[in-house]
C-alpha positions in Angstrom: 39.4 1.8 129.9 38.1 3.2 126.6 38.2 -0.1 124.9 36.3 -1.9 127.7 33.7 0.9 127.8 33.2 0.6 124.0 33.0 -3.2 124.3 30.3 -2.8 127.1 28.3 -0.4 125.0 28.5 -2.6 122.0 27.4 -5.7 124.0 24.4 -3.8 125.3 23.4 -2.8 121.7 23.9 0.9 122.4 26.5 1.4 119.8 27.9 -0.4 116.7 31.6 -0.6 116.1 32.8 -0.8 112.5 36.4 -1.3 111.5 37.5 -1.0 115.2 37.4 2.8 114.8 34.0 4.0 113.6 31.4 4.2 116.3 27.7 4.5 115.4 24.9 5.0 117.9 22.0 2.5 117.8 18.4 3.1 118.9 18.9 1.8 122.4 21.9 4.1 122.8 20.0 7.1 121.6 17.1 6.4 123.9 19.5 6.0 126.9 21.2 9.2 126.1 18.0 11.2 125.6 16.4 10.0 128.8 19.7 9.9 130.9 19.3 6.2 131.4 22.4 4.1 132.1 23.3 1.6 129.5 22.9 -1.3 131.9 19.3 -0.3 132.5 18.5 0.0 128.8 20.1 -3.4 128.3 17.9 -4.8 131.1 14.8 -3.3 129.5 15.7 -4.5 126.0 16.4 -8.1 127.2 13.5 -8.4 129.6 10.5 -6.7 128.1 8.5 -8.9 125.7 5.2 -8.4 123.9 3.7 -10.7 126.4 4.9 -8.9 129.5 2.2 -8.3 132.1 1.9 -5.3 134.3 3.5 -7.1 137.3 6.4 -8.1 135.2 6.9 -4.6 133.8 6.9 -3.2 137.3 9.5 -5.7 138.4 11.7 -4.9 135.5 11.3 -1.2 136.0 12.0 -1.4 139.7 15.2 -3.4 138.9 16.7 -0.3 137.2 20.1 0.6 138.5 19.0 4.3 138.8 17.0 3.4 141.9 20.2 2.3 143.7 21.0 6.0 144.3 17.6 7.0 145.7 17.6 7.5 149.5 14.9 5.8 151.6 13.2 8.1 154.0 13.3 7.4 157.7 11.2 4.4 158.8 10.2 3.5 155.2 12.6 0.7 154.9 10.3 -1.5 157.0 7.5 -1.0 154.5 9.7 -2.0 151.6 10.4 -5.5 152.9 
């Protein structure tokens, strides 16, 4: 479990692993920790946002964040979201 989690964090560029024992936080990991963002979300942001991203693209990327999966939808609003 620990090894797979470390591998996931390393693949998402949140940590660096040296000599299979030394873990070092990277910028994306520190940003995710500071703002309580899941590593999958910070990985999505890092891989999707480019200098040429337009507002529409930024909103699509932001709305794809996994944190929104836990937000409840109020009664009768699900029709407006389609």
